[in-house]
C-alpha positions in Angstrom: 0.1 -0.1 0.1 1.1 3.5 -0.9 2.0 6.0 1.7 -1.1 8.5 0.6 -3.3 5.3 0.5 -2.3 4.6 3.8 -2.7 7.9 5.3 -6.3 8.3 3.8 -7.6 5.3 5.3 -6.3 5.9 8.5 -7.1 9.6 8.8 -3.5 10.3 10.1 -0.3 12.5 8.8 3.3 12.7 9.3 4.4 15.6 10.8 7.8 17.4 10.1 9.4 15.9 12.8 8.3 12.2 12.4 5.5 12.0 14.6 1.8 10.3 14.0 -1.2 12.6 14.7 -4.9 12.5 14.0 -6.0 14.3 11.2 -8.1 17.2 12.3 -11.7 16.0 13.0 -10.9 12.0 13.1 -10.3 9.8 15.8 -6.8 7.9 15.7 -7.4 4.4 14.5 -5.2 3.3 17.6 -8.2 4.8 19.9 -10.1 2.2 21.7 -14.1 3.2 21.8 -13.9 3.9 25.6 -11.0 6.5 24.8 -12.7 8.4 21.7 -13.3 12.1 22.5 -16.2 14.1 21.7 -15.3 15.4 18.0 -18.3 16.2 16.4 -20.6 19.2 16.4 -23.9 19.1 18.0 -27.1 19.1 15.0 -28.5 22.3 14.2 -32.1 21.1 16.1 -29.9 20.4 19.4 -33.1 20.9 21.3 -34.4 18.1 19.7 -31.5 15.6 20.6 -32.4 13.1 23.1 -35.9 12.8 22.3 -37.9 10.5 20.3 -41.2 10.2 19.2 -43.3 7.1 18.8 -46.6 6.0 17.2 -48.7 3.0 17.9 -51.8 1.5 16.4 -50.7 1.5 12.7 -52.3 -1.7 12.0 -56.3 -2.0 11.6 -58.1 -3.6 14.4 -58.2 -7.4 13.6 -55.6 -7.1 10.7 -52.9 -9.9 10.7 -50.1 -8.9 8.8 -47.3 -11.5 7.6 -44.7 -9.3 6.1 -44.3 -5.9 5.1 -45.8 -6.9 1.9 -49.3 -6.5 3.6 -50.3 -3.2 2.9 -51.7 -1.1 5.4 -54.2 2.3 5.0 -51.7 4.8 3.3 -53.8 7.5 4.7 -53.7 6.3 8.2 -49.6 5.8 7.9 -49.2 9.4 6.6 -51.7 10.7 9.7 -49.8 9.0 12.1 -46.4 9.8 10.5 -47.1 13.8 10.7 -48.4 13.2 14.3 -45.2 11.7 15.9 -43.1 14.5 13.8 -45.3 17.0 15.5 -45.0 16.1 18.5 -41.2 15.6 17.8 -40.6 19.3 16.3 -43.7 20.9 16.8 -46.2 22.6 14.1 -45.0 22.4 10.5 -42.3 19.8 11.1 -41.6 18.8 7.6 -40.9 22.7 6.7 -38.7 23.0 10.0 -36.3 20.4 9.0 -36.3 20.8 5.3 -36.7 23.4 2.7 -37.5 23.4 -1.2 -34.1 24.0 -2.1 -32.8 20.8 -0.5 -32.3 17.5 -2.6 -33.4 14.7 -0.2 -31.9 11.1 -0.4 -34.4 8.7 1.5 -32.0 5.6 2.2 -34.0 2.3 2.9 -32.9 -1.1 4.0 -33.7 -3.7 1.3 -31.5 -6.6 3.2 -34.8 -8.4 3.6 -36.7 -7.2 0.6 -40.5 -7.1 1.3 -40.8 -9.2 4.1 -39.1 -7.1 6.5 -38.0 -3.9 4.3 -39.6 -0.2 4.8 -43.1 -0.5 3.6 -43.8 1.1 0.6 -46.7 3.4 2.3 -44.5 4.7 4.7 -41.6 5.9 2.1 -44.3 7.3 -0.1 -45.6 9.1 2.9 -42.0 10.7 3.9 -42.2 11.5 0.2 -45.5 13.5 0.7 -44.0 15.2 3.9 -41.2 16.4 2.3 -43.7 17.7 -0.8 -45.5 19.7 1.8 -42.2 21.4 2.8 -41.6 22.6 -1.0 -39.6 19.9 -2.0 -40.3 19.0 -5.7 -40.3 15.4 -7.1 -37.6 15.8 -8.9 -35.4 16.4 -5.7 -36.4 13.6 -3.8 -34.5 10.0 -4.2 -35.4 6.6 -3.1 -32.3 4.9 -2.7 -30.4 1.6 -1.7 -27.2 -0.1 -2.8 -28.6 -1.4 -5.8 -31.3 -1.1 -8.0 -32.2 -4.3 -7.8 -32.7 -4.2 -4.2 -35.3 -1.3 -4.5 -37.4 -3.3 -7.0 -37.8 -6.3 -4.9 -38.7 -3.8 -2.1 -41.3 -2.6 -4.4 -39.7 0.4 -5.8 -39.3 0.3 -9.5 -36.5 2.4 -10.8 -37.7 5.9 -11.9 -35.3 8.6 -13.3 -37.3 11.1 -15.0 -36.6 14.4 -13.9 -39.8 15.5 -12.6 -40.6 12.1 -10.7 -39.4 10.9 -7.5 -36.6 9.4 -8.7 -35.7 5.6 -7.4 -32.2 4.1 -7.9 -29.3 2.4 -6.4 -26.1 3.4 -6.1 -25.1 1.0 -8.7 -26.8 2.7 -11.5 -24.3 5.8 -11.2 -22.0 6.2 -13.7 -18.4 4.5 -12.9 -20.2 2.6 -10.2 -21.5 5.3 -8.0 -18.7 5.8 -5.5 -16.6 8.4 -6.7 -12.7 8.5 -6.0 -12.6 10.2 -2.6 -12.1 8.3 0.6 -13.5 9.4 3.5 -12.3 8.3 6.8 -13.5 8.8 10.8 -11.2 6.5 13.1 -10.6 3.2 11.7 -13.2 3.6 8.7 -12.1 4.4 5.4 -14.5 4.4 2.8 -15.9 5.8 -0.3 -19.3 7.1 0.0 -22.3 6.8 -2.4 -22.4 9.7 -4.9 -26.2 9.7 -4.2 -24.8 11.6 -1.1 -21.5 13.0 -2.0 -22.8 14.4 -5.4 -26.5 14.6 -5.5 -28.0 15.0 -2.3 -27.9 17.8 0.5 -30.2 16.1 3.1 -30.5 12.3 4.3 -33.4 10.6 5.7 -32.7 7.0 7.1 -35.5 4.7 6.9 -34.7 1.3 8.9 -36.8 -1.6 10.2 -36.7 -2.6 13.5 -34.4 -6.0 14.1 -31.5 -7.5 15.7 -28.7 -8.2 14.0 -26.3 -11.3 14.3 -23.3 -9.9 14.8 -24.2 -5.9 15.6 -27.0 -6.8 17.9 -29.3 -4.0 16.7 -30.2 -3.1 13.0 -32.4 -0.2 12.7 -30.9 3.0 12.2 -27.2 3.7 12.1 -26.3 0.3 11.2 -28.6 0.8 7.8 -25.9 3.5 7.1 -23.5 0.8 6.1 -25.3 0.5 2.9 -23.8 4.4 2.0 -20.3 2.8 1.9 -18.4 1.0 -0.6 -16.8 -1.7 1.8 -19.1 -2.5 4.7 -18.2 -5.9 5.4 -14.7 -4.5 6.5 -16.5 -3.2 9.4 -18.3 -5.8 11.5 -15.6 -7.0 14.3 -15.9 -6.4 17.9 -20.0 -6.3 17.6 -19.8 -3.4 15.0 -18.2 -1.4 17.4 -16.7 1.6 16.9 -17.5 1.1 13.4 -21.3 1.8 13.1 -20.6 5.1 15.1 -18.0 5.8 12.6 -19.7 5.2 9.7 -22.3 7.6 10.8 -19.9 10.2 11.8 -18.0 10.4 7.9 -18.4 13.9 7.1 -20.9 13.1 3.9 -23.0 11.1 6.2 -23.3 13.2 9.4 -23.5 16.6 7.6 -26.7 15.2 5.7 -28.6 13.2 8.3 -31.8 15.0 9.5 -34.0 12.7 10.2 -34.3 8.5 11.0 -37.3 6.8 10.7 -37.9 3.4 11.9 -40.5 1.1 10.3 -41.7 -1.3 13.3 -45.2 -2.3 12.6 -43.3 -5.4 12.3 -40.1 -6.3 13.7 -37.6 -9.3 14.7 -36.3 -10.3 17.6 -33.7 -12.9 16.5 -32.1 -14.4 13.3 -31.2 -11.1 11.6 -30.5 -9.1 9.4 -32.2 -11.6 7.0 -35.9 -12.3 7.3 -36.7 -15.1 10.1 -40.5 -15.3 10.2 -40.4 -17.3 13.2 -39.0 -14.3 15.5 -41.1 -11.6 13.8 -43.6 -10.0 16.3 -46.1 -7.3 15.5 -44.7 -4.2 17.5 -47.1 -2.1 15.7 -45.0 1.4 16.0 -43.1 4.1 14.1 -40.3 5.6 15.6 -39.0 8.8 14.5 -35.8 11.5 15.6 -33.5 13.4 14.5 -31.0 12.3 16.9 -29.7 8.6 15.6 -28.3 7.9 19.0 -31.6 8.3 20.5 -33.5 6.4 18.0 -31.5 3.3 18.4 -31.4 3.5 22.2 -35.3 2.9 21.9 -35.0 0.3 19.3 -32.5 -1.5 21.4 -34.6 -1.4 24.4 -37.7 -2.6 22.2 -35.6 -5.5 21.2 -34.6 -6.4 24.9 -37.9 -6.7 26.0 -39.1 -8.9 23.2 -36.4 -11.1 23.4 -36.8 -11.5 27.4 -40.5 -12.0 26.7 -39.8 -14.6 24.5 -37.1 -16.4 26.9 -34.0 -15.3 24.7 -30.9 -14.3 26.5 -29.8 -10.4 26.5 -28.0 -9.6 23.8 -24.6 -9.1 26.2 -25.1 -12.6 27.1 -25.0 -13.4 23.4 -22.1 -11.6 22.7 -23.3 -8.9 20.6 -24.1 -5.8 22.8 -24.6 -2.8 20.5 -21.9 -0.9 22.6 -21.8 0.7 19.3 -24.6 3.2 20.7 -22.4 4.5 23.6 -19.3 5.1 21.3 -21.9 7.0 18.9 -23.2 9.3 22.1 -19.6 10.1 23.2 -18.3 10.6 19.8 -21.4 13.6 19.8 -23.7 12.0 17.4 -26.5 12.4 19.7 -27.8 11.5 23.2 -28.6 8.7 25.6 -28.6 10.8 29.0 -31.9 12.1 29.7 -33.8 9.9 26.7 -37.3 11.5 26.1 -39.9 9.0 24.4 -43.0 11.0 23.4 -45.7 8.3 22.6 -48.8 9.5 20.0 
């Protein structure tokens, strides 16, 4: 490996005195998660940090859902989404979080297409909310790693300038990841050009499920789909890597909102679809604070695991300690967590 490439990957520089130092705004790769300093600025909506809004009762009475292919009434999904955003951010929440000049990338999770991916009526409700903020359709991008994943989740490819655009990173010219390495701590990755070239804002739309390595896959873990080399960052229950991927400049400067589809959730066997471990959680979870959102997700999974006689994630050697790492890096707050139920 050439020296320049090594420096890009590690976020370090060699001084004239021959001393290795961390590049500005980065954590040294040698730092342990417990030693990581707070290096990131608080988000613009700091007063919303530590707050998460949760909506219940999305499923009609008497209905039995088997997978996210079973549709819910679109009007009810939109009403519940708007209600929890208003509880979180006050009146006109879409206008508060987004502006007409934004180009907004909606990152979905296509790991378990249809069965346990974000439901279509939720994603289109988000697009409608953005339209209420004055963001025109041509400036909204529904996005995943590949177009094939999107199509399997029920989102056919669209690239017309006047329609909501739907495409994967792989459909962009040159493979879609550009040529500029971004780094934070031990992470060095190319970031999807959906973010680096096209979007000014990011909505992260995940599903509530456990993960066989990271413990929890809800919000921040979904952002692995924004980088070209996610398979490199799964050791030690993904700590500190999930936090460091979220802290990559093109990700953290654009992330405005996290939305978790928890209508159906999974307590074991993730990230693939394991129907024996799916339960009707019947919730939507939203927040501008990705740390607080994932803490709520973790709590719900632990509660369901306990009810089923499953060991705690810590006992299963996959406690999501990366949530604490993300908090100490300044990506959000765990202390004084406030959950607003609607």
